N, C-alpha and C positions, 0 to 999 in steps of 0.2 A: 660230335657226341651228344650235344644238347638235343638236336632234332631227332636223334635215334632213340633216346631214352625218355625225353620229356612226356610223351603220351602215356607210357607205362607208369611213370612216377606220379603223374597227375591223377591217373585212374585209381591208383592205390590210395593216394592222399584224399581224394574226393570221397571215396567209399568209406574211408575211416572217419572223416570230419563232417561230411554233409554240407560243407561250405566251400564255395569256389575260391574266394580270396585266400582263405587259410590254406587250401590245397596248393594254389599258385605260389604262395609265400614259402611253403615247406619245400617245394621243388626248387625254387631259386636258392634257398638256403643250403639245400643238399649239394647243388653244383658249386656253390661258393666254398663249402667245406671240402668237397672233393678236390677242387683246384688247389686249395691250400695244402692239404695233406699230400697230394700226388707230387707236389713240388719238393717234398722232403723225403718221400719213399715211394717205391714201386707198388702200385695196387694191381694185383694179379687179375681179379675179377671185378671190373669197374661197375658192371650192371648190378651184381650182388651187393657191392659196397654202397651204391647209390640207393638201392631199395632198402638196405639196412638203415641208412641215415633217415630216409623219409618215414619209414615205419616207426622207428624209435622216437623221432620228433613228433609224429602224430600221436603216439601213446602219451608222451609227456604233455602235449598240448591238451589232449582230451582230459587228462587228470586235473590239470590246472583250471579247465573250463567247467568241471563238473558242478561246482558250487553256483556258477552263473546260470547253468541250465535249470537248477532247482528253483530259482526265483523268476524264471521266464514267465511272462504274462500270457496265459492262454495255452493253446496247443502249439507244439514245436514241429515244424516240417523242415526238411532239408531245402537248401537253396535250389531253385529249378535250374536245370542245365538244358539250354535250348540248342539243338543241333542245327546249324545253319548250312550244313552240307559241305563245308570246307574245313571242318575241325579235324586236325590230324589225329586226334584221339578217338575218332569215331569207331575204329575197329575194336576198341576196348569198351566203348560206352554203349554200343548198340546191343545190349544184352539185358536179360532180366535183372542182373545184379546191379543195374544202375537205376532201376525204376524207383519211384517214390516209395511204394509199398515195401520193397526190399530194403531200401536204405533205412526206413523206419524200424524194421525188424533188427537190422544191424545195431541200431542205437540202443536196443534193449540188452545187448551183450556187454560184458565187461570189456575194458580196453584190450586185455590180452586175448580174450575170446574172439573179439572182432578182428584183431590182427592175424591170428592163426587161421581163422575161418576164411578171411578174404584171400590170404596168400595160398591156402590149400584148395579151397573150393572154386574160387574164381580164376586164380592165376596158375593153379596146378603145380605149385612148388612142392618138392619132396619135404618130408619132415626134417631131414638133415639140413636142407637149405633154410627152412624156416627156423630151425634151431640156431643156426649161425646168425640169422638176421635179428632175432629178438632175444638172443642170449639165454635160452632155456634148453634143457635137454630134449632130445628127440622124443623120448618116452613121455615127457611132460607135455610136449606140443601135441602128441597124439591124443592124450587124455583131454586136453583143452579143446581140441577140434571136435571130438565126439560129444563133449558136453555142449559145445556151441551148436553143433549140427542138430542135436536133439531139440534145442530151443528154437532153432530156425525152422525146423520141419513140423513143429506143432502149430500149423496154420492151415487154413483151407487151401485145397489145391487150386491153383490159378486156372482160369478158363483157357481152353485150347484155341481160342479165337486167334486168327492170324492178324497181322498188322492192318491190312486193308479192311477187314471186318470190324476191327475195333474203331478204326477211323470212321467208317460208315455209321456205326452206332453213335459215336460222339457227334458227328455232323448232324444226324437226325435229331439227337437230343438238343443240340444247340439251336437248330432251326425251330424246333418245337418251342423252346424257351423264348426265342425272339418273337414268335407268333402267339405266345400265350396258350399253346396247345397242351394243356395239362394232362389229358388222357394219354397222349403220346409219350410224354415224359414219364408218367407212371408206368407205362408199358415197358419202357427201356430200363427201369430201375429194378434191382433185386428187392425182394420183400424185406430183407434185413439190411438194406443199404444204409450207409453212414456218410455224413458230410463232415469233413474236418477242415477248418480254416485257421490260418496262421497270420495274425495281425501284429503279433509281438508287442501289443500295447501301444503301437504307433498309430494305427488306424482302427476304425470300427470293424470288428469281426467277432464271430461266435467264440466265446471263451472255452466252450466245451463242445464235444461232438454232437451233431444233430442226427437223431435216429428216425427211422421210418420214411418211406418214399413221400408220403403226404407232407410231412413237415419240411423235408428237404426241398420239395417243389415250391411250397409256399415261400420259403426263404429266398430261393433263387429268383422267383418271380418278383419278389419285393426288391431285391438287389437290381434286377433288370430295369424295373420302373424308375429307379433313381439314377440310372446312367444317363448322362447328357446325350444329345443327338449326335454329337461329333465323336462318340465312342466307336471303337472298331474291334471286331473279333476276328482273329486270324488263327487258322489251324496250323500248329507247329509240332515238331517232334520234341516232346518234353520228357527228359530223362529216358530216352530210348523208345518211347511209346507215343501214340497220338495224343495231343493235348490242345488247349486253347489259350491264346494270349489275348487279354483284353487291354486295349490302349485307350486313353483319353487325352486328346490333344497331342497325340504321338508320344505320350508318357505311359509306360507300361504300369498298369494299376493292379492287375491280377494275372496270375498264371495258374491254370487249372490242369490237373492231370487226373486220370481215373484208373481204377483197378476193376477187372472183370472176373466174375465167377459165374458158372453155369450160363455163360454167354450173355450175361446181363451186367450192368454197371453195379458194382457192389460197394465201392468207396470212391468218393470225390474229394480230391485234395485241392485246396485253394490257398495259394500263397499271396498275401496282400501286404505283408510287412515290407515297407519301402527299403529297409536296410538290406533285405534279401533280393531285391530287384534292381539294385544299383547297377550291376554288371550288364543289365539288359537295356539301360537307357542310352539313347543315341544323342 
């Protein structure tokens, strides 16, 4: 049963929390609770019951963590999820709904809005099923979904670039950065591009978003110059899309993902907070 439902439950929890350790803990707790309850009574729909436990635990944890988020140092980004090709959850994760940009939008919703939106839009549950999971009426769930959908859709339409085209653009950008080819970097960036970094107050990082291609390029070139000779850049699948992992002495120091609009790089997300990179260290 664990192997059957773990990928789905992790996918729900990660989309809700934006944190891998939290998602894994919630899944483990859900199975512990299920095993305890099922020994006392028959559970007719184990999948729905497990989803209900994970979703309600996620909502409770989000509410308790809200005050901590308010005092977070600098910009907050979700923990990067690297697909190494053997992740059993990949069928759920290789979608737009796991991208960094999408997860950031989810963070702007209330806990209930996020829960209903994820269950309805991503996992295609009926309002009746959602109603049972989060213990609200079907009519209320429908209202919550439409409110959340309106918030989620108030955003620029993502570029229609396919995976390989995105990867090609990111490779070109990274090679241009390594060679100091500023004109090429500027060519690949959208005019209103934004750079967002998350150091969490643990390492040096921009506390606010950096705007305009020129300022972004100057910052990246400055970071590049400070990297030691033994640093390494590897192209990986980051949150379902092409990205870059920067390692120093085999220690993951930065994980970079990008968002595209009008076939150009519109946003660059860089996670440098070591707390959010622990799961990637070997």
